[in-house]
C-alpha positions as a printed NumPy array, in Angstrom:
array([[ -0.166,   0.022,  -0.001],
       [  1.123,   3.563,  -0.763],
       [  1.397,   6.082,   1.853],
       [  0.136,   9.616,   0.977],
       [  2.509,  12.179,   2.43 ],
       [  2.662,  14.08 ,  -0.624],
       [ -1.283,  14.845,  -0.609],
       [ -2.593,  18.482,   0.033],
       [ -4.545,  18.979,   3.021],
       [ -8.207,  18.547,   2.318],
       [-11.016,  20.772,   3.23 ],
       [-11.397,  20.438,   7.104],
       [-15.16 ,  20.897,   6.878],
       [-16.093,  18.948,   4.205],
       [-15.883,  15.033,   4.763],
       [-16.797,  13.327,   1.352],
       [-17.872,   9.724,   1.934],
       [-19.592,   6.699,   0.299],
       [-22.516,   5.042,   1.975],
       [-21.996,   2.735,   4.898],
       [-21.358,  -0.944,   4.069],
       [-19.872,  -0.124,   0.862],
       [-16.218,  -0.16 ,  -0.457],
       [-15.245,   1.355,  -3.742],
       [-12.281,   0.2  ,  -5.777],
       [-11.543,   2.849,  -8.663],
       [ -8.895,   1.648, -11.117],
       [ -7.122,   4.239, -13.346],
       [ -6.11 ,   3.967, -16.876],
       [ -4.893,   0.454, -18.041],
       [ -3.935,   1.152, -21.646],
       [ -3.054,  -2.329, -22.629],
       [ -1.314,  -3.455, -19.619],
       [ -2.923,  -6.785, -18.912],
       [  0.041,  -7.683, -16.609],
       [ -0.621,  -5.026, -14.383],
       [ -4.266,  -5.332, -14.354],
       [ -4.017,  -9.068, -13.46 ],
       [ -1.767,  -8.026, -10.466],
       [ -4.25 ,  -5.364,  -9.465],
       [ -6.956,  -7.773,  -9.281],
       [ -4.952, -10.146,  -6.91 ],
       [ -4.24 ,  -7.244,  -4.753],
       [ -7.953,  -6.07 ,  -4.57 ],
       [ -8.926,  -9.535,  -3.839],
       [ -6.349,  -9.779,  -1.053],
       [ -7.447,  -6.374,   0.293],
       [-11.066,  -7.544,   0.421],
       [-10.436, -10.905,   1.964],
       [ -8.611,  -9.297,   4.927],
       [-11.577,  -7.094,   5.415],
       [-14.843,  -8.215,   3.731],
       [-17.718,  -5.506,   3.471],
       [-21.099,  -6.336,   2.436],
       [-20.984,  -4.369,  -0.889],
       [-17.907,  -4.042,  -2.887],
       [-17.83 ,  -1.935,  -6.061],
       [-15.087,  -1.593,  -8.608],
       [-14.98 ,   1.195, -10.928],
       [-12.884,   1.298, -14.143],
       [-12.249,   4.71 , -15.361],
       [-11.731,   3.946, -18.973],
       [ -8.754,   3.721, -21.637],
       [ -8.514,  -0.052, -21.741],
       [ -6.961,  -0.043, -24.818],
       [ -4.11 ,   1.377, -26.921],
       [ -0.621,   2.198, -26.233],
       [  0.274,  -0.992, -24.319],
       [  0.758,  -4.435, -25.893],
       [ -2.184,  -6.361, -24.778],
       [ -5.555,  -4.498, -25.294],
       [ -7.443,  -7.649, -26.303],
       [ -6.319,  -9.539, -23.187],
       [ -7.238,  -6.319, -21.082],
       [-10.731,  -6.465, -22.408],
       [-10.698, -10.508, -21.842],
       [ -9.761,  -9.809, -18.165],
       [-12.385,  -7.291, -17.654],
       [-14.993,  -9.106, -19.03 ],
       [-14.237, -12.254, -17.214],
       [-14.127, -10.144, -13.741],
       [-17.812,  -9.555, -13.979],
       [-18.351, -13.281, -13.659],
       [-15.761, -13.865, -10.945],
       [-16.928, -11.558,  -8.217],
       [-20.664, -11.987,  -8.089],
       [-23.124, -11.677,  -5.11 ],
       [-23.232,  -8.254,  -3.679],
       [-20.091,  -7.332,  -5.568],
       [-20.508,  -5.075,  -8.706],
       [-18.226,  -3.805, -11.541],
       [-18.791,  -0.544, -13.268],
       [-17.073,   0.348, -16.581],
       [-16.584,   3.63 , -17.838],
       [-15.75 ,   4.838, -21.315],
       [-12.589,   6.687, -22.16 ],
       [-11.406,   8.675, -25.277],
       [ -9.62 ,   5.658, -26.523],
       [-12.606,   3.202, -26.438],
       [-14.406,   6.058, -28.53 ],
       [-11.411,   6.242, -30.94 ],
       [-11.721,   2.316, -31.536],
       [-15.464,   2.259, -32.001],
       [-15.248,   5.212, -34.22 ],
       [-12.384,   3.477, -36.36 ],
       [-14.743,   0.746, -37.624],
       [-17.295,   3.058, -39.137],
       [-14.875,   5.715, -40.088],
       [-11.757,   4.208, -40.859],
       [ -9.954,   7.761, -41.964],
       [ -9.746,   8.283, -38.357],
       [ -6.592,   5.687, -38.264],
       [ -4.822,   8.906, -39.183],
       [ -5.18 ,  10.158, -35.604],
       [ -5.824,   6.987, -33.843],
       [ -2.489,   5.377, -34.758],
       [ -0.582,   8.318, -33.126],
       [ -2.464,   7.496, -29.972],
       [ -1.535,   3.756, -29.746],
       [ -4.266,   2.523, -32.059],
       [ -1.797,   0.398, -33.949],
       [ -0.91 ,  -1.617, -30.846],
       [ -4.473,  -2.41 , -30.272],
       [ -5.035,  -3.708, -33.786],
       [ -1.896,  -5.722, -33.254],
       [ -3.096,  -7.467, -30.318],
       [ -6.074,  -8.53 , -32.223],
       [ -3.575, -10.479, -34.739],
       [ -3.762,  -7.609, -37.454],
       [ -0.979,  -6.195, -39.371],
       [ -1.964,  -2.29 , -39.775],
       [ -1.593,  -0.696, -43.092],
       [ -0.414,   2.611, -43.185],
       [ -1.373,   3.225, -46.79 ],
       [ -4.752,   5.451, -46.451],
       [ -6.095,   3.422, -49.473],
       [ -6.153,   0.299, -47.087],
       [ -7.861,   1.799, -44.227],
       [-11.201,   0.75 , -45.122],
       [ -9.98 ,  -3.006, -45.554],
       [ -8.346,  -2.761, -42.159],
       [-11.545,  -1.298, -40.528],
       [-13.391,  -4.416, -42.06 ],
       [-10.788,  -6.847, -40.956],
       [-10.961,  -5.428, -37.287],
       [-14.695,  -5.432, -37.225],
       [-14.74 ,  -9.277, -38.018],
       [-11.742,  -9.726, -35.492],
       [-13.644,  -8.294, -32.639],
       [-15.463, -11.056, -30.54 ],
       [-18.962, -10.398, -29.911],
       [-18.427, -10.07 , -26.128],
       [-15.972,  -7.348, -26.687],
       [-18.395,  -5.665, -28.952],
       [-21.034,  -5.756, -26.188],
       [-18.568,  -4.558, -23.491],
       [-17.803,  -1.466, -25.713],
       [-21.329,  -0.85 , -26.404],
       [-22.399,  -1.037, -22.781],
       [-19.762,   1.347, -21.294],
       [-21.054,   4.135, -19.056],
       [-20.024,   7.804, -19.148],
       [-20.166,   8.353, -15.489],
       [-20.938,   6.74 , -11.985],
       [-22.108,   8.082,  -8.761],
       [-21.525,   6.846,  -5.189],
       [-22.017,   8.937,  -2.26 ],
       [-20.188,  12.095,  -2.476],
       [-18.037,  11.182,  -5.642],
       [-18.626,  11.357,  -9.315],
       [-16.606,   8.938, -11.234],
       [-15.816,   9.899, -14.872],
       [-12.915,   9.179, -17.401],
       [-11.507,  12.779, -18.176],
       [-13.387,  15.241, -15.888],
       [-16.202,  17.631, -16.082],
       [-16.817,  21.181, -17.678],
       [-16.772,  23.775, -14.694],
       [-20.092,  25.566, -14.564],
       [-22.095,  22.705, -15.736],
       [-24.48 ,  20.67 , -13.568],
       [-22.972,  16.924, -13.384],
       [-26.183,  15.657, -14.68 ],
       [-25.543,  17.864, -17.783],
       [-22.165,  17.125, -18.713],
       [-21.497,  16.435, -22.39 ],
       [-19.814,  13.237, -23.532],
       [-16.933,  15.076, -25.267],
       [-15.915,  16.88 , -22.109],
       [-16.131,  13.772, -19.989],
       [-13.961,  11.664, -22.442],
       [-11.424,  14.683, -23.467],
       [-11.209,  17.724, -21.275],
       [ -8.069,  18.63 , -19.537],
       [ -6.862,  22.222, -18.73 ],
       [-10.401,  23.784, -17.959],
       [-11.133,  21.122, -15.624],
       [ -7.683,  20.447, -14.236],
       [ -6.905,  24.147, -13.461],
       [-10.428,  24.701, -11.78 ],
       [-10.715,  24.825,  -7.933],
       [-14.296,  25.508,  -7.688],
       [-16.654,  22.77 ,  -5.945],
       [-18.141,  20.459,  -8.619],
       [-21.119,  19.424,  -6.371],
       [-19.259,  16.052,  -5.74 ],
       [-15.474,  14.948,  -5.608],
       [-14.778,  14.005,  -9.278],
       [-12.718,  10.731,  -9.576],
       [-11.004,  10.525, -12.831],
       [ -7.938,   9.699, -14.948],
       [ -6.973,  10.52 , -18.553],
       [ -4.085,  12.942, -17.723],
       [ -1.062,  10.828, -16.353],
       [  0.503,  12.073, -13.205],
       [  3.602,  10.66 , -11.428],
       [  1.401,   9.492,  -8.43 ],
       [ -2.228,   9.805,  -7.476],
       [ -3.436,  13.405,  -6.953],
       [ -6.024,  14.226,  -4.118],
       [ -7.27 ,  17.784,  -4.504],
       [-10.247,  19.401,  -2.399],
       [-12.503,  18.894,  -5.611],
       [-11.036,  16.094,  -7.612],
       [ -8.894,  12.888,  -7.43 ],
       [ -6.745,  11.906, -10.357],
       [ -5.481,   8.247, -10.286],
       [ -3.904,   7.917, -14.009],
       [ -0.477,   7.086, -13.304],
       [  0.493,   6.228, -16.806],
       [  0.568,   2.522, -16.367],
       [  1.639,   1.663, -19.961],
       [  4.529,   3.825, -19.609],
       [  5.329,   3.742, -15.918],
       [  4.375,   0.138, -14.974],
       [  2.304,   1.624, -12.162],
       [ -1.546,   0.935, -12.196],
       [ -3.196,   2.75 ,  -9.288],
       [ -6.318,   1.831,  -7.535],
       [ -8.373,   4.263,  -5.203],
       [ -9.976,   2.734,  -2.184],
       [-13.023,   4.554,  -0.692],
       [-14.82 ,   3.392,   2.32 ],
       [-16.92 ,   5.574,   4.657],
       [-15.017,   8.973,   4.772],
       [-11.64 ,   7.127,   4.259],
       [ -9.111,   7.198,   1.301],
       [ -6.38 ,   4.737,   0.631],
       [ -4.299,   3.861,  -2.561],
       [ -3.272,   0.509,  -3.88 ]])
């Protein structure tokens, strides 16, 4: 477990919490690192076994694919996870901008020009495809990828949520637009926003738990928590644990 001496002092008046009897494990951007995800599952299972609770929720913040070498295997692990924990345990999968790029490629092959610079070629290769860089071949590659994508993976991608609320916390991939109510946020902002959100010190109504912008170690601010620690490049996948008004990091 990681100690958190680097975290700024939280507002002494406000004590955000999740409902009693619930423990939330929120997992940051995975980006094709199936090895780290498998290790994190073992850490979570061990943590839960040492101190069980009546309801355990695992929230995944998106960006499962691209950049790292094993995007297909990551989706397989996530899909399998929904069947492993069962009972009063729940898995919530949020959409990241990289999942949006993947889906968009199948209907708009020309987007490969942008997707390949964000790790899309690694995803295609994880499905056994040899990417064609020639623009005239993009449509054929999109068809091949559509055929290579298992039905279970397609359903997983179709079922991704944009946000999740538990107690005083709002979970989303990238962040939210300041000045806009949480229930009225636009998909584009929730998947892509950076500076306007990151530099805002205002109260969003709930503590926003997000990824999308890599940091060297988890950051906890008075209005948001960033747990994207750049797993594909750093080898560090982070998990935020919330229980009552307590915060831990795995």
